[in-house]
N, C-alpha and C positions, 0 to 999 in steps of 0.2 A: 534503389530496390525498390519499386513502388510497394507499399502496404498496403494499397487498396483502402485507406482511411480518410480520402478525398468526401466529404459531404458527411462523412459519420455523422451522430452523435455521442457523445461520452460525456460521461458524468464521472468526477474524479476528487474523495472525498478527503477532508483535512489537506488542502491543498493551497493554503496558504504560504508555506515556506518548504524547503530542504525534500523531500523525496517526491510529495503531494505534487509540488508544484515542479518541477521535475518531469513528471510523467505526463502532467495537462499540456505542459510547452513542448513535449515532444509529439504529442496526438497533434497538438494545433499548427508543428510545424508542419507535422504530412496531412494537412488540409482538412482537418477532423471542426465541430465542431464541438464546443469544448462548455458545461457549465461545469464551476467547480464551488465547494464549499469549504466552510470553517467557522469556526467560533470567535475567532481571535478577528478585528477589526481588518487584518494585516493582510487578508484574504484581496480586498476592494483595491489593494495597490498588487499582488499578484496579478488580476485581472488584468488591468490594464498594465501590465510590464508583459505577459504574455502579446493582449493586443498589438502592444507598440510592435514588440520583437518579433510578431504571426503576419497579422494583418487577418486574424483569425475572428470571428464570433464566439465571444468569450462570458459567458456571467456571471456573476459571484451571486453569491449566497453565505445567509449567517445561517448557521445550525452547530447543535452540540448531538454529535448523534448517541451520544447513552441518552437521547428521547425520544422515543419511537414517534411524538407527536412531530417533531422536529427536523427523521426520519423522511415521514411518510411526505409532509409540506415539500422538502427539499427534491422528490422526485415527485411532487405531481409537478410544483413548478420546473422543472427540467423540460417532463413531458409536456407543458404548457408553450413553454420558449419554443422548445427544438424542433416539438411536433414528434418525436421518437426519442428511443435512448438505445443504440448498439452495444455500445460495451459500457462497464460497470467498471471502477478501478476502486474497491473497498481498501481505504487508507484510515489509520488513525494512529495519532499518537501514541509510544509506549508507556505501561505501568512504570510507576517509579521504581529503582533500584531497591534492593534492600533484602540479608539473609531472611530465612523462614519467621526466626523471634524475634528481628527488629519489625517485623511484620504484625497487623493483625487480624481479624477477620473482616473488620470493616475495609482495608486496602483489599482483602479479597474480592470483597462484593462492589469495590469500586471499579475493581479491575477486571472484573466478569463484566459489567457493565460497557469500558471503554471498549477492551479488543473483544471479545465473546459477541456479544450485544448487538455490538452496533454494526456487525456484521450480518447475524440472526437477522436484526430488520430492515436492514438495506435489502436484503434477499426475498425479506416477503416483499416489498415492497416493490421490486423490480421482476423478479423474475412471474406474474401473471404478464405483467406488461408484453416481454419476452416469448412464454408462449402463446400469446394472440397472434404475433409477429412470426412465429416458429422458426425464430432466428435471434441469436446475440453471445455475447460472449462478458462472461464474466473472470478479473483477477483479484486476486487479495495478496495486498500486502503485507507478508509475516518478518518472518526472522529465519537468518542461518542455526538460531537457537533449536528449531524443531529437527535438527540432524545432531547436535550436537549442544546440552544446556551452556549457557554461558552463564560464570561467575558471578554471583550478586544479583541475579536478574532473576527470582524464582517464580514471580507472578508474569511477567514476560514467559519464562522458561514454559511455565505448565497451559497458561490459556491461547498458549500461538498454535500450542497444538492442537487445541478442539477446534480453533478456524479450519487447520488442515485436515481433521477428520468432518469437518461441515463441507468443504470443500470439493474436498474426496467424492462424497457420499453425492454432494448434487452431482458431480459429475457424470455419474453414476444412472441416476437419476432423468437430469437434463440432456445428456448425451443424445440420447435417440430422437430426442421433439427439437433438434436441432438450437442448442445452447451449450456451447464451450464452457468450460470452468476449470480455472488453472490457479496458482498461485506461485508468484517470483519472493522469493528470500534470501533479504539482500545481508550478508556480511556488515563486515567494515565500510561504510562506507562514510567520506566524512559532508556530518549534517551538521547543526548546532544541539540535536540528540546525541549524538556520538560525542561531541565537545566535553558536552555534558559528563556522562559518561567515563571518559578520562579523566574529565576534573576530581569523577567522586572517585576514581580506583586511586589516581595520585594522593588526593586525601586520606584513604585509607593506609595504604601502603608506604608512606610519608616519603612520595618519591615527587617529577613533577612529571607534569600534561606529555614533554615530550620524551620521557625516559617511559612512558605507558604506552602511547603513538609508535615506538618502535619496539616496547616490545611485542603490539602487535601485528606487524609488520613483519616483524624473523617469522611470524609464523604462517605468512603466504606467500606460496611459491612467485604470486605473479610481484612478492615485494615491496607492495605500497596498497595504502588503501583504494577502494572506486569511488568515481566522481558520480557526481548528481546527473551530471549529463549523459553517462553510461548508463547510470542506471533508468532512466530516462528513453533510453533506446531500446533496449532489453523491453522494456513495458509494451512498448508500444509495438514493438515488434508480435509479442509474443499474444496480447489482445488481438493484433486486428489479423483480417482475412487471408494475410499470407502465412500465420501461422494456423490454419483451416483444420489440421488434422492430427493438431492436441489437445488431449481432454483429460482431466484430472492428472496435470502435469504438476509438479512443484520443483520450479527451478531453482538452483544456486545460483544465485550472484555473490563469489567471493573470493575471486582472485585464484580459486583452489583451496583453498582452505583445507576446505572436511571435501575429502576425495571418495568418490564412490567406489563400492568395491562392486565389481561383476557378477 
């Protein structure tokens, strides 16, 4: 299936590894020109990996998404290098695990900057350009926790729902102006972040990582966690012109773990 991504200019944030890198890889594989950013120096190696695998144009940028000036610089650099911006993939690392009383106000403030304000800053930087062109696609990666809270992830559970509210509101505002806004909400997809969550659960429960992984997969109808490659394909489709009539949607990427009622 041709996704219509050939020649499109795409910015994927927090793409040095895991879900962000997988999304950028699939975009590039489908012919897009890609800019990726991360506060980690690993973003340079990620860009090399994507270029080697796909032959695509890939620009690596260093940025801390909790700083508005960094976000503005990344978007300006992307526009300078790629000439336009057709698709924005909003992604950021997850807040730390913990229950309510294990965390303090300073943890909430940091998590607001990481999860919510990074998305707000990116939209303020990108939306005026898309409005000027009269088209665009914005896709935010959040979590299946927006459908069902996950144990010991109160920061993520709370703030990701705020991002979904932002995305759905923007979908209503921007859809009439040619800009689609959606989210993708992955469940248990095997990344370094998930490995850390499994380690944390094992330590709390006095079990092993293998035990915790088995407990997770028992609740997934497909009987396994997702792969980053599967996630990348879902992102590329939903953000692409191939999904041109989908707006304001929150796609669950979870192997059927949380089933919607009719």
